C-alpha positions in Angstrom: 7.4 -30.5 9.9 7.7 -29.1 13.4 6.4 -25.6 14.1 9.0 -23.2 15.6 8.5 -22.3 19.2 10.0 -18.8 19.0 10.1 -16.3 16.1 11.5 -12.8 15.8 9.3 -10.4 13.8 11.0 -7.4 12.3 9.0 -4.2 12.1 9.3 -0.4 11.6 9.0 1.6 14.8 6.0 3.7 13.8 2.8 3.3 15.7 1.0 1.9 12.7 3.8 -0.6 11.9 3.9 -1.8 15.5 0.1 -2.1 15.7 0.0 -4.1 12.4 2.9 -6.4 13.5 1.3 -6.8 16.9 -2.0 -8.0 15.3 0.0 -10.5 13.2 2.0 -11.7 16.2 -1.2 -12.2 18.3 -3.0 -14.1 15.5 0.0 -16.4 15.0 0.3 -17.2 18.7 -3.5 -18.0 18.7 -3.1 -20.3 15.7 0.0 -22.1 17.0 -0.1 -23.2 20.7 3.2 -22.7 22.5 4.6 -20.2 19.9 6.2 -17.0 21.1 6.7 -14.1 18.7 9.1 -11.3 19.7 9.0 -7.9 18.0 12.3 -6.3 16.9 12.2 -2.7 15.8 14.2 -2.0 12.6 14.9 1.6 11.6 14.5 1.9 7.8 15.8 4.3 5.2 12.3 5.8 4.9 12.2 6.5 8.7 15.6 8.3 8.4 14.6 10.4 5.4 12.9 13.4 6.9 13.8 16.4 4.7 11.4 16.0 1.8 8.2 14.3 0.6 8.6 11.0 -1.1 8.6 10.9 -4.9 8.4 8.4 -7.7 12.1 7.4 -7.3 11.8 6.5 -3.6 10.9 2.8 -4.3 10.9 0.5 -1.3 12.4 3.0 1.2 10.3 1.5 4.0 11.3 -2.1 3.4 14.9 -2.4 2.2 16.6 -2.3 5.6 14.1 -4.8 7.0 14.6 -7.2 4.0 18.4 -6.9 4.6 17.9 -7.9 8.3 15.7 -10.8 7.2 18.3 -12.1 4.7 21.0 -11.8 7.3 19.1 -13.9 9.7 18.7 -11.1 12.3 14.9 -11.6 12.2 12.7 -14.6 11.2 10.0 -12.8 9.4 8.7 -9.3 8.7 5.3 -7.5 8.4 4.9 -4.7 5.8 2.1 -2.6 4.5 1.8 -4.4 1.2 1.4 -1.2 -0.7 5.0 -0.2 0.4 6.6 -3.3 -1.2 8.1 -2.9 -4.6 6.1 -4.9 -7.1 8.9 -7.4 -7.9 9.9 -10.1 -5.4 13.3 -9.8 -3.6 15.7 -12.6 -4.3 15.8 -15.1 -1.4 12.5 -13.8 0.1 8.8 -14.9 -0.2 5.5 -13.5 0.8 4.6 -16.4 3.1 1.2 -15.0 4.0 -1.2 -12.2 3.1 -3.9 -11.9 5.8 -7.4 -10.7 5.0 -7.5 -7.2 3.5 -9.2 -4.3 5.2 -10.9 -1.4 3.5 -8.6 -0.4 0.6 -10.1 3.1 0.0 -8.4 6.4 0.6 -9.9 8.7 3.2 -10.3 12.5 3.3 -9.5 13.8 6.8 -11.1 17.1 7.6 -12.2 19.1 10.7 -15.8 18.1 10.1 -15.6 14.9 8.1 -16.7 16.6 4.8 -16.9 14.5 1.7 -14.4 15.1 -1.2 -17.1 16.8 -3.4 -17.9 19.2 -0.6 -14.4 20.7 -0.2 -14.6 24.4 -1.0 -12.8 25.7 -4.1 -9.2 26.4 -3.5 -9.0 24.2 -0.4 -5.5 23.0 0.6 -5.1 19.2 0.6 -2.0 17.4 1.9 -0.6 14.2 0.4 2.8 12.7 -0.3 1.5 10.2 -2.8 1.9 10.9 -6.5 -1.0 8.5 -7.2 -3.3 10.4 -4.9 -2.1 13.8 -6.1 -2.6 13.1 -9.7 -6.1 11.7 -9.4 -7.3 14.4 -7.0 -6.1 17.1 -9.4 -7.9 15.3 -12.3 -11.1 15.3 -10.3 -10.7 18.7 -8.7 -8.2 21.0 -10.5 -9.3 23.8 -8.3 -7.7 22.3 -5.2 -4.2 23.3 -3.9 -2.0 20.2 -3.2 0.7 20.2 -0.6 3.5 17.7 0.1 3.2 15.7 3.3 5.5 13.7 5.5 5.4 12.0 8.9 3.4 9.3 10.6 -0.4 9.2 10.4 -1.1 11.2 13.5 1.5 13.9 12.5 -0.1 14.2 9.0 -3.7 14.2 10.4 -2.8 16.9 13.0 -2.1 19.4 10.2 -5.8 19.5 9.4 -7.2 22.8 10.6 -3.7 24.2 11.1 -2.1 24.9 7.7 -4.2 22.4 5.7 -7.9 22.1 5.1 -7.6 18.3 4.5 -5.2 15.4 4.2 -5.6 12.1 2.4 -4.7 8.9 4.2 -5.7 5.3 4.0 -8.9 4.2 5.6 -7.2 1.0 6.8 -4.4 2.9 8.7 -6.9 5.2 10.4 -9.0 2.2 11.4 -6.1 0.1 12.7 -4.8 2.9 14.9 -8.3 3.9 16.0 -7.4 7.6 15.7 -10.1 10.1 16.8 -10.2 11.9 13.4 -13.2 12.8 11.3 -12.9 11.4 7.7 -14.9 10.4 4.7 -13.8 7.6 2.4 -13.1 8.7 -1.2 -15.0 6.9 -3.9 -12.7 4.7 -5.9 -14.3 6.2 -9.0 -12.5 9.4 -8.1 -9.3 7.9 -6.6 -8.4 4.3 -7.3 -6.7 2.8 -4.3 -3.0 1.9 -4.3 -2.0 -1.6 -5.3 -2.1 -3.7 -2.1 -3.6 -0.9 0.0 -5.4 -2.3 3.1 -3.4 -5.5 2.9 -0.4 -6.7 4.9 2.6 -8.7 3.6 4.1 -11.3 5.9 7.6 -11.9 4.4 10.1 -14.7 5.2 13.3 -16.3 3.8 12.6 -18.6 0.9 14.8 -21.3 2.4 13.1 -21.3 5.9 10.5 -24.0 5.3 9.3 -24.3 8.9 8.6 -20.6 9.3 6.9 -20.5 5.9 4.6 -23.4 7.0 3.9 -21.6 10.3 3.0 -18.3 8.6 0.9 -19.9 5.8 -1.9 -20.5 8.3 -2.6 -16.7 8.1 -2.9 -16.6 4.3 -6.2 -15.4 2.9 -6.7 -16.7 -0.6 -9.2 -14.1 -1.9 -6.9 -11.2 -0.8 -3.8 -12.9 -2.3 -5.6 -13.2 -5.6 -6.5 -9.6 -5.6 -3.0 -8.3 -4.8 -1.3 -10.7 -7.2 -3.3 -9.1 -10.0 -2.5 -5.6 -8.8 1.2 -6.3 -8.4 1.3 -8.0 -11.8 0.0 -4.8 -13.3 2.7 -2.7 -11.7 5.4 -5.1 -12.7 4.4 -5.1 -16.3 4.0 -1.3 -16.3 7.4 -0.8 -14.6 6.0 2.0 -12.6 7.0 1.1 -9.0 5.0 1.7 -5.8 5.5 5.5 -5.9 4.4 6.1 -9.5 1.1 7.9 -10.4 -0.3 4.5 -11.4 -2.3 1.7 -9.8 -4.6 -1.2 -10.2 -7.4 -2.3 -7.8 -8.8 -5.8 -8.0 -12.0 -6.6 -6.1 -14.5 -9.4 -6.1 -17.2 -9.2 -8.8 -19.6 -12.1 -8.4 -17.6 -15.3 -8.8 -14.6 -13.5 -10.4 -12.6 -10.3 -10.2 -13.0 -6.8 -11.5 -9.7 -4.9 -12.1 -9.6 -1.1 -12.4 -6.2 0.2 -13.6 -5.0 3.7 -14.2 -2.1 5.9 -15.0 -2.3 9.7 -14.6 -0.2 12.8 -15.2 1.5 14.0 -12.0 0.0 17.5 -12.4 -3.5 16.2 -13.0 -3.5 17.0 -16.7 -5.1 13.6 -17.6 -5.9 10.1 -16.5 -6.1 6.9 -18.5 -8.3 4.1 -17.0 -8.8 0.5 -18.2 -11.2 -2.0 -16.6 -11.6 -5.7 -17.1 -13.3 -8.7 -15.4 -11.9 -12.2 -15.2 -12.0 -15.4 -13.3 -10.2 -15.6 -9.9 -7.2 -17.4 -11.4 -6.8 -15.0 -14.4 -6.0 -11.9 -12.3 -2.2 -11.7 -12.9 -2.5 -12.2 -16.6 -5.4 -9.7 -16.9 -3.4 -7.2 -14.8 -0.5 -7.5 -17.2 -2.9 -7.1 -20.1 -4.3 -3.9 -18.7 -0.8 -2.5 -18.3 0.0 -3.2 -21.9 -3.3 -1.5 -22.9 -2.3 1.6 -21.0 1.2 1.6 -22.5 -0.3 1.5 -25.9 -2.4 4.6 -25.0 0.9 6.4 -24.2 0.8 6.2 -20.4 4.5 5.2 -20.3 5.4 8.8 -21.0 3.6 9.9 -17.9 5.5 7.4 -15.8 8.8 8.6 -17.2 7.9 12.2 -16.6 7.0 11.4 -13.0 10.4 9.7 -12.5 12.1 12.9 -13.5 9.9 15.2 -11.4 
């Protein structure tokens, strides 16, 4: 099968999206001599929604328009932050590659880089993520949480202005190289989002030549991890904006999966953990979801949807 000599990559217009897409484009052109990758900016529903923070019902707002452009043949492939993708696959599209994951942890951005435990009582913390909000309030009910919108730099710039801290992804801060002081948050306190730190390279299911071209970027260990995490969310039915997550990480020769569902207001958190072989990740992810449902976590998901 011949390799395409030119591909159009669809991406959001944010600095982070363009940086991530640029890294993928450069890597592909290094892997395939003679290949040219052109970036095409696609304005998504999430970019146009500026009047309120995102909530549990805002599933896939950053990817829907790009997926439509891909299905229409306006672009050949797309690069997403994997955590923004709904957990179920879109008909007609495939994840052709998942490159190696970066640090999946959340980061606390402050003026001086203070650790989460060192925040003073009553400190104001900004986040637009129900997952982060719920876990932070479980660990520190004394903190005051505030909704947050905008790109990474816009959110980080509120530190020292009207907020004492904001919570962002370590991977995003690292990829952009922002000059901001931050401390990673221990996953024991805040379990990362499913897919956080990983990129999703998406193409049409019937475009065999592009799939073959993109497959050279696939990182099998990362794919195993995110397959387990996404299987958990699919079984739970929570979606990417619910106060729920699973984090799969290497544990010797296998995987350890930490899964949780929390009350949006920090009233409680249910956590389940399991270890498994590399190939058992998706089934164990689904099993952890069923355990949490048996413990009554589905009521918290439904309450978050109605919030």
